[in-house]
N, C-alpha and C positions, 0 to 999 in steps of 0.2 A: 504494500500500500504506500502511496505517496505521503509525505509529511503533510499535516493539516495545519491551517492557520489557527492560532490560539485566539481567545476572546479579545485580547488586547493588541492583536496584530502580530504577535510573535509566531514563530514557526517551531512546532514540536520537533525535537531532534531525535526522538525515539518513537518507534512505530506503535500505534495503539491497535490492539487486537479487536477483532469483531467476531460475532458468532450467531448462529441460529440456535434458538432454544425450543425444544420440543417436549411436550408432555403427552404420553400415550397411556390412556386408561389409568392415570395417576390417582391413587387412592390413599387416604390417611384415616386410620381409625384409632380411637382410644378405647380399648375394650370392645364393647358392642356398639359404641357410638361412632358413626361415620361422619368425619369432619369434612373430608374432601371425597367426592364421589365420582370416580371414573372420568376425570377431566382429560379431554383431548384438546390440545392447543399447540399452535405453532407461532412463534415470534420470529420474524424475519431478521436477517443480518442488518444491523444498524437501525432497527426499528425502536421507537419509543412506545412501549406498551404500558397501559395503566390498568391495574386491578382496582375495581371500585365496587362498592356494595355496602350495605348497612353493617353495623357492629355485629360480630359473631357469624358473618357469612363465610369465613374461611380464607379471606384474601391474604392476611399476614401469614397464616399457616402454609398456604401455597407458596408464598415467597420464600419462607424458611425451608421448605422442601427443596426448592431449586438451589438455595444456598448451601444445603447440607446440614442445616441446624436442626432439622426434623427428618426422621427416617421416613421412607416410603413403604407403606403397608403392601401395596400392589402396584403394578404398572411400571413404566419407565420414565426417566428424565434424561434427556440427551442434550448436551451442549457441544456445539460444533461437530455434530455427528457421532460423538462418543457418549455411551451410556455412563452416567456418573452416580448411579444409585449407591454404589459401595465406596465412593471416594470421599475423603475428608473435605471439609470446606476449603482448606488451603490448596487442595489439588484440583479444584474445579474451574479455576480461572475466573472467579467472580470476586467482586468487592462490594461490601454492603455498607450503606449509610443508614443509621438507626434514627429513631425519633429522639432519643437522648444522644448528646454529642459524644459522650464517652471519651473525652479528652483527658490526658494525664495532667493533673493540676500543677505538678512540679516541673513540667517540661515547657519549653518555649513552643511557639507555633512551628518553627523550623524543626525542632526535635520531635514534636508530635507527628508531623507529616512524614518524616523519614524513619519513624520508629520501626515499622514493619519491615523495611528494607534492611535496617541494621540487624534485626533479629534473623533475617534470612542470610545475613553475612554477605551482602552485596558490597562491591568495592566502594570506598568512600567517594571517589570521583563520580561514580554513577548516581549515588544517593544525592550528592550536591546538585547534579545536573537535573535530575528528575524533580527534586523539590523546587528548584529555581523555576523550571518551566511551568509546573503546576501553580506556583505562586503568581506568575505573570498572568496565567489564564484567569485566575480567581481574584486578581488584584489584591494580593496579600503581601506584596513586597515590603510595604512600610510597617508590617506587623510581625515580621519574622522573629524578633527578640522578645515579643510580649508573651505573657502567660495567659491561660484561659480566663482567669479572674479579671484580666484587664480588657477583655473583649466583650462586645455586645452579642446578643443571641444570634443575630444574622452572621456576624463574623465567625463565631464558633462553628456554626453550621458549615460555612465555607471551608474552614480548616478541616472539618470532618470529611467533606467532599474531596478536598485536596489530598488527604491521607489515602482515600480510595484511588484517586487518579494516579498517584505515583506507583501504585502496584501494577499498572499497565494491565488491567483486567480485560477478559473477553466480554464480560457482562457487568454492568452496574446494577445494583439492587438497592432501591430506596424504600424504606419502611416508614411511611408517614413522617418524612423529615421536617415538615413545616409545622407540626402540631404544637410545638412549644413556643412558636413565635406569635407576636401580636399581629393584628390585621395588616398594618402597613408593611411590616417586615415580611409577612407571608407573600404579599404581592411582589415585592422587590426580589425576594429570593426565588420565587417561582419563575420570574423572568430570567434570572441568572442561570437557573437549571436548564431552561429552554435554550438559552444561548450556548450553554456548555454542550448540550447535545448537538446543536447545529455545528459547533466548531470541531468537536471530537468525532462525532459520527458513530460512536459505539452503540451496541445494543443496550437499551436501558429498560428496566422493569420497575415500575413505581406503584406503590400501594397508597391509597387514600380513601377516606370515606366522603371526601369533599368532591362532589361532582363538578364544581367549577374548576378545580385543579385538573380533573380528568379531561374536561372539555378543552382547556387551554393548552395543555401540555402534550396530549397523546397523538400519536399517529394511529394507534389502535387502542380502543377501550374494551376491556373484558369485564362485563357485568356479572357479578357473582351473587347467588342467593342460596343459603343453606348448603354450601359446599358444592354447588353445581353452577356451570356456566349457563347464564340465561341468554346472552347474546354477545357476539364479538363483531367489531367493525370500526370504521372511522367515526370520529365524534359526530359529525353532521348526519351521517347515515343512521346512527342510533337515535339521534334527536328527531329526524324527520320520519324515519321508518322503523319504529320500535316493533319488536316481534310480539310483545305482550303488554298487559297493563302494568306489570311490575317495572319493566324497563321504561315505559312511557312516563310513569310516575316518578321514577328515580332520576332520570336524566332530564334536566331542565329546572330552572329556579326563577320564579315559583313553578311548582310542578304543573303538569297538565290537569285541566278540569275534567272530571268524569261525571256523566249523567246517565241515569237509567233510561233505556229507550226500548222501542218495540218496532218491529217491521210491520207496516200496514200495507194495505192493498196498493198495487201500482208501484212497488219498490220504494215506498215512502217511509222515511224514518220519522217517528213521532217521539218527541222528548221535550220536557219543560215548556209545554204549550206551543212548541214549534213543529213544523212539518216540512221536511225537505226530501228531495230525491236522494236516495242512498248512494254513496260513492263506491258502489260495487255493481257488477253486472246484474241485470234484472233476473230474478229467480235464483240468484246465488245463495240468498238467505230466505228460508221459508216464511210465509206470512204468519204473523203472531209470535215469531221468535223473540225471546228476551235478549237484549243486547246492551252493550255499554258504549256510549259515544264519548270520545275524547277530543277536546279542543284546547289548544294552548292559549294562555292569557293574551298574547300578542296577536292572536288571529281573530279577535273580535274587532268589528268596525273597520276592517281593512278595505272594504268595497263600498262605493257610493250606492250600489244597488245590490244589497245582500240577498243571499238565497233564503235566509231565515233570520228571525229575530227572537230574542228572549228578554223578558223583563226581570230586572235585578233590583231587589230591595237593598239599598246601600247600608252596610253596617259601619264601615269606616274606610277612610282613604289614606293610603300610605304614600306620602310624597317623597320622592328620591331625587329631586332636582330636575333632570332632563325628562324624566318619566314618572308616572304615578301608577299605583296599583289600587284598584277599587275592589274592596272585599265586600261580598254581599251574599244574599240568599235568593233562591228561586221560589216560585210559588209551591214547588214540591218539597221545600225545606232543604234542598241540596245546596251546598256551599259553592260559590263561584268566585274566581279572581279574574279581573279584567284589566289588562294593561291599557293605560289611557295617557296620551301625550298632552292632553289639555283638560286636566281634571280639577282645575282651580275652582270651577263653579259647582262641582259635585260635592254634596254634603251628606253626612250621616243622616239616615231617616228618609232620604229621598228615594224615589223609584226611577230608574233609568232603563231605557230600551237599547240593547246593543245587538248589532248584526254580525253575521258570520257567513262565510262562503262554504258550500258543500265540499269543495276540494280540500279544505283545511280540516275536515272531520277525519278522525282515526276511529275505526270501528272494531269492536272486540266482542267475541262470543261470550256465552255464559261461563266458560272456563277461563276467561281472561286472555284468550289467544287472539291475535290480530286477524281480522278478515280483510283481505285485499281484493 
C-alpha cells in the first residue's frame, strides 16, 4: 500500500494494514442464555462499520468476540482470511479503544502511546518514529510531556486512539469511546475519528448506542437486537428503507411516527381519520388487514397538495433554532411528532392540520415487517 497523508498533512512513513472481517454463524452463550445468535456479517477492507442497538443487544459482546476478549461458543471469526477463534488478542492484528481511556497516570503522553511497542521490545528508533507520526495525525505534538491528569477528556481520548495507531493494526475497534465526554467534546471528537478514518483508511468497527454517531460516522451500520442482526446497510439506506418497525424506530431522531391502520377497499389505507392510496401494488395486502403506517416527522407538510391530512392536538412545541418539533396527539390518542420550520405561531392546546405524501409512508404488517 502507498503511504497515506496524515490528518495534519504529514505522510505516514510506515504502512498501515487493512483487513476484511468476517463472522460466520458466530454465537456466544453464557450457560443456557444466548447473547449472540448465529451472526453472519462481512466488513469490507477499509470499511467503517458501526454496531448500534439498545442496551443489552449484544453489540459490545460482539466487538469483544472479534477482539478476542470473549470466546466464541460456535461459528467462526476471520480477519484477513484467517480464522482467529483460538488466537490471543495480541495475535489478531487488532487495536481496541475503550470507553475508559485506561491511560497510565504516571506516564507522559509520549510514554503512554509507545508503551505497547516497548513491551513488544521494538527498536527505540521505530517507537520514536511511530509515536511522532501518530502525534502529528492527532495533533498531540504540544502535549507529549504532559501526564493524563493535565489533559482534558477529549485529549485523553486522542492519546488512547494514538496508542492504538502506533500498533499498526489491521483493524481498529472502538467500544463507545465518546460516552465519557460532554456534548461539545463528543461532536468534536466524532469529527476527529471520521477524519482519522479518511486519512488512514483502515478497517474500523465502532460500537455505540447513539444512532446519531452511527449515522454520521458509518459506511455500514449493523443494527442489533437481542443478539441478532436486524439489518445491515449504508446509513441512508437504513433510514429510508428500514426492513422492520424496530429499525425504523431506532434509526432517526426523533424517531418515526407509527399509527395503527387498516387496508380498505380500493387499496386505500385508513388511519387517524385519513384515507390515502397505499404505497404498494393493488391487492398486495388483503382488504381488512391490520397494518402499521410509519411517517417521519420531517415528511409532514412537504407538499402544497398533500395526499392526506391528519389533525394534531398540540401538546407542546420544542424549539431548536432553525427547526421546531411539534409534539401532539391524534384523535385516536396516538402520539405524533411533526417537524415544523415555522412553528412560532403554534401553541400548546391548539389543533393543527398537517399533510403528508403517500410516497413518504412506510408500511408494516402485523408482525412489524416492512411491506414494499
